[in-house]
MMTF fields as JSON, N, C-alpha, C and O atoms, coordinates in Angstrom:
{
  "mmtfVersion": "1.0.0",
  "mmtfProducer": "UNKNOWN",
  "numBonds": 399,
  "numAtoms": 400,
  "numGroups": 100,
  "numChains": 1,
  "numModels": 1,
  "chainsPerModel": [1],
  "groupsPerChain": [100],
  "chainIdList": ["A"],
  "bondAtomList": [4, 2, 8, 6, 12, 10, 16, 14, 20, 18, 24, 22, 28, 26, 32, 30, 36, 34, 40, 38, 44, 42, 48, 46, 52, 50, 56, 54, 60, 58, 64, 62, 68, 66, 72, 70, 76, 74, 80, 78, 84, 82, 88, 86, 92, 90, 96, 94, 100, 98, 104, 102, 108, 106, 112, 110, 116, 114, 120, 118, 124, 122, 128, 126, 132, 130, 136, 134, 140, 138, 144, 142, 148, 146, 152, 150, 156, 154, 160, 158, 164, 162, 168, 166, 172, 170, 176, 174, 180, 178, 184, 182, 188, 186, 192, 190, 196, 194, 200, 198, 204, 202, 208, 206, 212, 210, 216, 214, 220, 218, 224, 222, 228, 226, 232, 230, 236, 234, 240, 238, 244, 242, 248, 246, 252, 250, 256, 254, 260, 258, 264, 262, 268, 266, 272, 270, 276, 274, 280, 278, 284, 282, 288, 286, 292, 290, 296, 294, 300, 298, 304, 302, 308, 306, 312, 310, 316, 314, 320, 318, 324, 322, 328, 326, 332, 330, 336, 334, 340, 338, 344, 342, 348, 346, 352, 350, 356, 354, 360, 358, 364, 362, 368, 366, 372, 370, 376, 374, 380, 378, 384, 382, 388, 386, 392, 390, 396, 394],
  "bondOrderList": [1, 1, 1, 1, 1, 1, 1, 1, 1, 1, 1, 1, 1, 1, 1, 1, 1, 1, 1, 1, 1, 1, 1, 1, 1, 1, 1, 1, 1, 1, 1, 1, 1, 1, 1, 1, 1, 1, 1, 1, 1, 1, 1, 1, 1, 1, 1, 1, 1, 1, 1, 1, 1, 1, 1, 1, 1, 1, 1, 1, 1, 1, 1, 1, 1, 1, 1, 1, 1, 1, 1, 1, 1, 1, 1, 1, 1, 1, 1, 1, 1, 1, 1, 1, 1, 1, 1, 1, 1, 1, 1, 1, 1, 1, 1, 1, 1, 1, 1],
  "groupList": [{"groupName": "UNK", "atomNameList": ["N", "CA", "C", "O"], "elementList": ["N", "C", "C", "O"], "formalChargeList": [0, 0, 0, 0], "bondAtomList": [1, 0, 2, 1, 3, 2], "bondOrderList": [1, 1, 2], "singleLetterCode": "X", "chemCompType": "L-PEPTIDE LINKING"}],
  "groupTypeList": [0, 0, 0, 0, 0, 0, 0, 0, 0, 0, 0, 0, 0, 0, 0, 0, 0, 0, 0, 0, 0, 0, 0, 0, 0, 0, 0, 0, 0, 0, 0, 0, 0, 0, 0, 0, 0, 0, 0, 0, 0, 0, 0, 0, 0, 0, 0, 0, 0, 0, 0, 0, 0, 0, 0, 0, 0, 0, 0, 0, 0, 0, 0, 0, 0, 0, 0, 0, 0, 0, 0, 0, 0, 0, 0, 0, 0, 0, 0, 0, 0, 0, 0, 0, 0, 0, 0, 0, 0, 0, 0, 0, 0, 0, 0, 0, 0, 0, 0, 0],
  "groupIdList": [1, 2, 3, 4, 5, 6, 7, 8, 9, 10, 11, 12, 13, 14, 15, 16, 17, 18, 19, 20, 21, 22, 23, 24, 25, 26, 27, 28, 29, 30, 31, 32, 33, 34, 35, 36, 37, 38, 39, 40, 41, 42, 43, 44, 45, 46, 47, 48, 49, 50, 51, 52, 53, 54, 55, 56, 57, 58, 59, 60, 61, 62, 63, 64, 65, 66, 67, 68, 69, 70, 71, 72, 73, 74, 75, 76, 77, 78, 79, 80, 81, 82, 83, 84, 85, 86, 87, 88, 89, 90, 91, 92, 93, 94, 95, 96, 97, 98, 99, 100],
  "secStructList": [7, 2, 2, 2, 2, 2, 2, 2, 7, 6, 6, 7, 7, 3, 3, 3, 7, 1, 1, 2, 2, 2, 2, 2, 2, 2, 2, 2, 2, 2, 2, 2, 6, 6, 7, 7, 6, 6, 6, 6, 7, 3, 3, 3, 7, 1, 1, 7, 7, 4, 4, 4, 4, 6, 1, 1, 1, 7, 7, 5, 3, 3, 3, 3, 7, 2, 2, 2, 2, 2, 2, 2, 2, 2, 2, 2, 2, 2, 7, 6, 6, 6, 1, 7, 7, 1, 7, 7, 7, 7, 7, 3, 3, 3, 3, 7, 7, 6, 6, 7],
  "xCoordList": [0.824, 0.0, 0.868, 0.524, 1.999, 2.879, 3.474, 3.59, 3.843, 4.378, 3.341, 3.669, 2.105, 1.026, 0.765, 0.551, 0.784, 0.557, 1.646, 1.351, 2.892, 3.988, 3.827, 4.152, 3.325, 3.104, 1.949, 2.073, 0.83, -0.356, -0.222, -0.653, 0.382, 0.476, 1.929, 2.283, 2.754, 4.181, 4.485, 5.582, 3.554, 3.762, 3.36, 3.333, 3.045, 2.618, 3.658, 4.851, 3.191, 4.132, 3.756, 4.452, 2.653, 2.251, 1.339, 0.569, 1.439, 0.591, 0.108, 0.905, -1.211, -1.781, -2.343, -3.396, -1.663, -2.048, -3.166, -3.326, -3.925, -5.047, -4.603, -5.383, -3.357, -2.811, -1.288, -0.712, -0.656, 0.799, 1.467, 2.5, 0.896, 1.485, 1.562, 2.574, 0.51, 0.518, 1.527, 2.18, 1.659, 2.643, 4.062, 4.921, 4.309, 5.628, 5.906, 7.038, 4.89, 5.046, 5.398, 6.284, 4.712, 4.998, 6.413, 7.144, 6.786, 8.123, 9.195, 10.247, 8.922, 9.859, 10.069, 11.203, 8.981, 9.078, 9.879, 10.745, 9.595, 10.304, 11.788, 12.634, 12.104, 13.501, 14.226, 15.35, 13.587, 14.186, 14.447, 15.426, 13.585, 13.741, 14.576, 14.741, 15.093, 15.909, 15.167, 15.752, 13.886, 13.063, 13.055, 12.569, 13.586, 13.717, 12.379, 11.542, 12.218, 11.032, 11.486, 12.445, 10.873, 9.693, 10.014, 9.103, 11.288, 11.66, 10.929, 10.455, 10.832, 10.139, 8.687, 7.778, 8.483, 7.125, 6.988, 7.777, 5.992, 5.696, 4.802, 3.951, 5.001, 4.211, 3.617, 4.3, 2.342, 1.697, 0.838, 0.291, 0.726, -0.079, -1.194, -1.529, -1.763, -2.834, -2.768, -2.849, -2.628, -2.625, -1.633, -1.895, -0.509, 0.588, 1.063, 1.143, 1.376, 1.949, 3.327, 3.959, 3.809, 5.095, 6.262, 7.124, 6.301, 7.413, 7.438, 8.476, 6.316, 6.252, 7.279, 7.832, 7.532, 8.495, 9.934, 10.868, 10.127, 11.465, 11.888, 13.071, 10.948, 11.263, 12.165, 12.292, 12.785, 13.562, 13.122, 13.23, 12.631, 12.38, 11.217, 10.357, 11.221, 10.13, 8.814, 8.71, 7.807, 6.558, 5.594, 5.242, 5.175, 4.07, 2.803, 2.605, 1.952, 0.782, -0.324, -0.178, -1.396, -2.486, -2.882, -2.797, -3.308, -3.724, -5.245, -5.954, -5.714, -7.144, -7.297, -6.507, -8.306, -8.46, -9.071, -10.272, -8.257, -8.728, -9.497, -10.561, -8.976, -9.657, -11.041, -11.995, -11.151, -12.463, -13.434, -14.609, -12.951, -13.814, -14.278, -15.464, -13.35, -13.692, -14.643, -15.602, -14.393, -15.272, -16.663, -17.652, -16.758, -18.067, -18.832, -20.032, -18.127, -18.769, -19.229, -20.343, -18.373, -18.731, -19.919, -20.832, -19.906, -21.015, -22.325, -23.352, -22.301, -23.548, -24.066, -25.274, -23.175, -23.61, -24.045, -25.046, -23.278, -23.542, -24.635, -25.356, -24.76, -25.753, -26.505, -26.335, -27.339, -28.025, -28.868, -29.06, -29.37, -30.186, -29.324, -29.784, -28.054, -27.161, -26.63, -26.259, -26.592, -26.105, -27.149, -28.349, -26.697, -27.645, -28.223, -29.146, -27.715, -28.257, -27.825, -28.201, -27.042, -26.571, -25.224, -24.479, -24.908, -23.584, -22.48, -22.652, -21.388, -20.239, -19.124, -18.892, -18.447, -17.336, -16.07, -16.06, -15.022, -13.751, -12.7, -12.387, -12.169, -11.191, -9.833, -9.466, -9.112, -7.745, -6.82, -7.235, -5.574, -4.597, -3.424, -2.908, -3.008, -1.874, -0.581, -0.375, 0.287, 1.596, 2.635, 2.971, 3.134, 4.083, 5.469, 6.02, 6.006, 7.371, 8.09, 7.701, 9.116, 10.006, 9.486, 9.981, 8.52, 8.147, 7.204, 6.945, 6.701, 5.814, 5.956, 5.292],
  "yCoordList": [-1.198, 0.0, 1.263, 2.26, 1.21, 2.375, 2.633, 3.783, 1.586, 1.723, 2.375, 3.275, 1.926, 2.487, 3.95, 4.788, 4.253, 5.631, 6.557, 7.672, 6.11, 6.935, 7.161, 8.23, 6.145, 6.263, 7.235, 8.114, 7.061, 7.889, 9.31, 10.262, 9.445, 10.743, 11.011, 10.876, 11.384, 11.564, 12.634, 12.65, 13.506, 14.538, 14.12, 14.952, 12.843, 12.36, 12.716, 12.48, 13.291, 13.619, 12.985, 13.179, 12.226, 11.541, 10.37, 10.415, 9.326, 8.142, 7.736, 7.578, 7.568, 7.008, 5.653, 5.572, 4.596, 3.239, 2.724, 3.191, 1.77, 1.224, 0.355, 0.1, -0.103, -0.89, -0.77, -0.329, -1.162, -1.07, -1.953, -1.575, -3.124, -4.02, -3.328, -3.439, -2.619, -1.884, -0.741, -0.449, -0.098, 0.977, 0.431, 1.084, -0.775, -1.396, -1.696, -1.548, -2.112, -2.35, -1.074, -1.075, 0.021, 1.316, 1.764, 2.267, 1.58, 1.944, 1.157, 1.698, -0.115, -0.963, -0.447, -0.365, -0.101, 0.425, 1.723, 1.915, 2.606, 3.886, 3.687, 4.377, 2.75, 2.45, 1.908, 2.32, 0.982, 0.423, 1.508, 1.438, 2.497, 3.582, 4.734, 5.759, 4.565, 5.589, 6.928, 8.002, 6.832, 8.021, 8.203, 7.33, 9.325, 9.484, 9.689, 10.493, 8.938, 9.016, 9.618, 9.108, 10.638, 11.356, 12.596, 13.343, 12.828, 14.075, 14.265, 15.364, 13.207, 13.319, 12.866, 13.516, 11.747, 11.206, 10.705, 9.88, 11.207, 10.759, 9.521, 9.413, 8.6, 7.354, 7.194, 7.407, 6.816, 6.478, 5.244, 5.028, 4.442, 3.233, 3.273, 4.329, 2.111, 2.0, 0.612, -0.374, 0.503, -0.728, -0.636, -1.165, 0.018, 0.077, -1.317, -1.648, -2.122, -3.436, -3.241, -2.21, -4.201, -4.033, -3.655, -2.871, -4.198, -3.904, -2.442, -1.952, -1.747, -0.343, 0.516, 1.449, 0.209, 0.975, 0.559, 1.253, -0.568, -1.081, -0.9, -1.028, -0.607, -0.429, 0.793, 1.611, 0.901, 2.12, 2.721, 2.061, 3.938, 4.738, 4.159, 3.448, 4.484, 4.009, 4.548, 5.722, 3.671, 3.98, 4.793, 4.392, 5.932, 6.69, 5.886, 5.39, 5.757, 4.896, 5.389, 6.424, 4.663, 4.971, 3.678, 2.591, 3.812, 2.659, 2.525, 3.441, 1.399, 1.216, 0.198, -0.742, 0.369, -0.484, -1.853, -2.06, -2.762, -4.063, -4.818, -5.374, -4.841, -5.597, -5.027, -5.78, -3.697, -3.078, -3.365, -3.644, -3.298, -3.582, -5.03, -5.31, -5.951, -7.379, -7.697, -8.446, -7.141, -7.456, -6.867, -7.489, -5.69, -5.088, -5.929, -6.158, -6.387, -7.228, -8.552, -9.005, -9.169, -10.447, -10.277, -11.102, -9.212, -8.96, -8.802, -9.331, -8.071, -7.887, -9.194, -9.352, -10.132, -11.428, -12.382, -13.088, -12.392, -13.357, -12.91, -13.743, -11.622, -11.101, -9.931, -8.788, -10.207, -9.118, -8.238, -7.058, -8.792, -8.006, -6.948, -5.837, -7.307, -6.363, -5.299, -4.208, -5.603, -4.625, -3.523, -3.796, -2.3, -1.184, -0.957, -0.156, -1.635, -1.508, -0.246, -0.044, 0.601, 1.827, 1.594, 0.696, 2.392, 2.241, 2.626, 3.522, 1.96, 2.241, 2.832, 2.39, 3.816, 4.442, 4.236, 4.428, 3.85, 3.589, 4.485, 4.341, 5.385, 6.341, 5.712, 4.698, 6.334, 5.941, 7.013, 8.142, 6.642, 7.59, 7.589, 6.529, 8.761, 8.89, 8.632, 9.159, 7.811, 7.51, 8.088, 7.47, 9.272, 9.939, 9.314, 9.194, 8.924, 8.4, 9.063, 10.154, 8.436, 9.081, 9.143, 9.957, 8.329, 8.224, 9.341, 9.462, 10.14, 11.24, 12.419, 13.44],
  "zCoordList": [0.0, 0.0, 0.0, -0.634, 0.718, 0.746, -0.634, -1.057, -1.321, -2.677, -3.588, -4.361, -3.497, -4.31, -3.931, -4.807, -2.649, -2.204, -2.741, -3.172, -2.718, -3.246, -4.745, -5.261, -5.436, -6.88, -7.181, -8.034, -6.472, -6.729, -6.217, -6.868, -5.041, -4.384, -3.981, -2.809, -4.931, -4.647, -3.595, -3.037, -3.323, -2.31, -0.91, -0.003, -0.714, 0.6, 1.656, 1.469, 2.778, 3.844, 5.188, 6.185, 5.212, 6.44, 6.107, 5.148, 6.913, 6.764, 8.151, 9.075, 8.285, 9.515, 9.14, 8.507, 9.519, 9.158, 10.069, 11.196, 9.569, 10.333, 11.497, 12.415, 11.469, 12.571, 12.535, 11.541, 13.62, 13.684, 12.638, 12.086, 12.356, 11.347, 9.988, 9.296, 9.602, 8.339, 8.391, 7.389, 9.536, 9.696, 9.546, 8.953, 10.088, 9.93, 8.458, 7.999, 7.723, 6.293, 5.558, 4.703, 5.881, 5.266, 5.621, 4.768, 6.864, 7.321, 6.57, 6.231, 6.315, 5.58, 4.157, 3.684, 3.48, 2.11, 2.104, 1.25, 3.046, 3.097, 3.39, 2.821, 4.272, 4.59, 3.361, 3.073, 2.632, 1.419, 0.38, -0.363, 0.33, -0.659, -0.11, -0.772, 1.083, 1.741, 1.898, 1.756, 2.191, 2.462, 3.978, 4.697, 4.476, 5.927, 6.646, 6.238, 7.719, 8.581, 9.906, 10.485, 10.402, 9.941, 9.105, 8.749, 8.784, 8.097, 6.77, 6.481, 5.961, 4.67, 4.785, 4.268, 5.466, 5.646, 7.086, 7.545, 7.778, 9.138, 9.064, 8.182, 9.989, 10.027, 11.425, 12.427, 11.481, 12.755, 12.542, 11.46, 13.583, 13.525, 14.55, 15.086, 14.814, 15.805, 16.415, 15.683, 17.687, 18.485, 19.63, 20.71, 19.422, 20.384, 20.785, 21.968, 19.773, 20.053, 20.681, 20.448, 21.469, 22.164, 21.246, 21.643, 20.034, 19.132, 18.683, 18.239, 18.794, 18.36, 19.089, 18.508, 20.341, 21.131, 20.837, 21.238, 20.141, 19.871, 18.419, 18.105, 17.533, 16.111, 15.951, 16.862, 14.784, 14.506, 13.198, 12.164, 13.194, 14.389, 15.204, 14.683, 16.484, 17.339, 16.791, 16.437, 16.724, 16.031, 16.888, 17.998, 16.364, 16.955, 16.685, 15.575, 17.685, 17.555, 18.493, 19.144, 18.555, 19.483, 20.192, 19.621, 21.416, 22.202, 22.161, 21.745, 22.589, 22.816, 23.931, 24.02, 24.789, 25.971, 25.624, 25.794, 25.149, 24.671, 25.756, 25.486, 26.96, 28.036, 28.345, 28.545, 28.383, 28.643, 27.511, 27.751, 26.286, 25.131, 25.181, 25.003, 25.422, 25.458, 26.604, 26.419, 27.781, 28.912, 28.719, 29.108, 28.132, 27.855, 26.833, 26.98, 25.797, 24.778, 25.385, 25.121, 26.196, 26.823, 27.761, 27.771, 28.543, 29.469, 28.714, 29.139, 27.584, 26.839, 26.26, 26.08, 25.965, 25.436, 26.543, 26.415, 27.633, 28.703, 29.666, 30.215, 29.872, 30.8, 30.169, 30.593, 29.154, 28.456, 29.368, 29.079, 30.46, 31.382, 32.078, 32.339, 32.377, 33.058, 32.105, 32.539, 30.828, 29.847, 29.678, 29.669, 29.545, 29.476, 28.09, 27.944, 27.065, 25.72, 24.983, 23.828, 25.64, 25.014, 24.337, 24.731, 23.329, 22.712, 23.698, 24.525, 23.598, 24.463, 23.609, 22.483, 24.143, 23.444, 24.256, 25.472, 23.586, 24.242, 23.604, 22.422, 24.367, 23.853, 23.59, 24.183, 22.698, 22.395, 22.948, 23.211, 23.116, 23.581, 22.616, 22.26, 22.196, 21.286, 22.052, 23.146, 21.46, 22.039, 21.08, 20.07, 21.402, 20.522, 20.66, 21.754, 19.515, 19.478, 18.308, 17.89, 17.781, 16.804, 15.372, 14.592, 14.996, 13.574, 13.094, 11.896, 14.014, 13.601, 14.549, 14.369]
}
């Protein structure tokens, strides 16, 4: 996807990937092409997997409360009477590192 983005939009200066794995793929393409991150193109992912803090450059990403999401989903399935039936929103937190 990063290769295609560079082809279609050569002026790209930032990428926000749907997950950290996709961000690592974009980072790999940029590294192979010797495009400096974040000086030429900033990269950010989503998930904050443990490797994000160890990659080079360290990946800027966002977190999400997986345990809260999973327990809320399980509760609504296992105990529908206890679930309030309203939509639940779970905030993310930006984790600024070197890639953006």
